C-alpha positions in Angstrom: 0.0 0.0 0.0 1.2 3.5 -0.7 3.1 5.3 2.0 0.6 8.1 2.6 -2.2 6.0 4.0 -4.3 8.8 5.0 -4.6 10.2 1.5 -5.2 6.7 0.2 -8.0 6.2 2.6 -9.5 9.5 1.6 -9.2 8.6 -2.0 -10.6 5.1 -1.4 -13.7 6.6 0.3 -14.2 9.1 -2.5 -13.7 6.2 -5.0 -16.4 4.0 -3.4 -18.7 7.0 -3.2 -18.2 7.9 -6.8 -16.8 11.3 -5.9 -13.4 11.2 -7.7 -12.7 13.1 -10.9 -12.1 11.0 -14.0 -8.3 11.7 -13.6 -8.4 10.8 -10.0 -10.4 7.6 -10.6 -8.0 6.5 -13.3 -5.1 7.1 -11.0 -6.7 5.2 -8.2 -7.7 2.2 -10.4 -4.1 2.0 -11.6 -3.1 1.9 -7.9 -5.6 -1.0 -7.4 -4.1 -2.9 -10.2 -0.6 -2.5 -8.8 -1.3 -3.1 -5.2 -3.1 -6.4 -4.2 -3.4 -5.3 -0.5 -5.2 -2.0 -1.5 -7.5 -3.9 -3.8 -8.3 -6.4 -1.0 -9.0 -3.4 1.4 -11.3 -1.8 -1.2 -13.1 -5.0 -1.8 -13.7 -5.5 1.9 -15.0 -1.9 2.4 -17.3 -2.3 -0.7 -18.7 -5.5 0.9 -19.2 -3.7 4.2 -21.1 -1.0 2.5 -23.3 -3.5 0.8 -24.1 -5.1 4.1 -24.9 -1.9 5.8 -27.2 -0.9 2.9 -29.0 -4.2 3.3 -29.4 -3.7 7.1 -31.1 -0.3 6.5 -33.9 -2.0 4.6 -34.7 -4.4 7.5 -37.5 -3.3 9.9 -37.5 -4.6 13.3 -40.3 -4.6 15.9 -39.6 -2.2 18.8 -39.8 -5.1 21.3 -36.9 -6.9 19.4 -34.7 -4.0 18.7 -32.1 -4.8 21.4 -31.7 -8.4 20.2 -31.6 -7.2 16.5 -28.9 -4.6 17.3 -26.9 -7.3 19.0 -27.3 -9.7 16.0 -26.2 -6.9 13.6 -23.1 -6.1 15.7 -22.2 -9.8 15.8 -22.5 -10.0 11.9 -20.4 -6.8 11.5 -17.7 -8.1 13.9 -17.5 -11.3 11.9 -16.6 -9.4 8.7 
C-alpha cells in the first residue's frame, strides 16, 4: 500500500462514493491494479457498504430492537 495511507484512505472513500474526478479515478484504479493489498481493502470496504445498505432495509419490531442490534453487531464483527 502507498506510504501516505491517510490520503489513500480518503481517495478510497471518494472512489467508493463515486466522488473522484475522471483523472483521480484512473489514477486510483491504476493503484488498485498494482497493489493487491489495496484492492483487498477496497473489496472489503465495498462488501461492508453492501451489508450496511442491506441492514437499512430491515424493519425490526420495537420489542426486538435490542436483540436485533446485538445480532447486527455480531455480523459486523464477523466481517
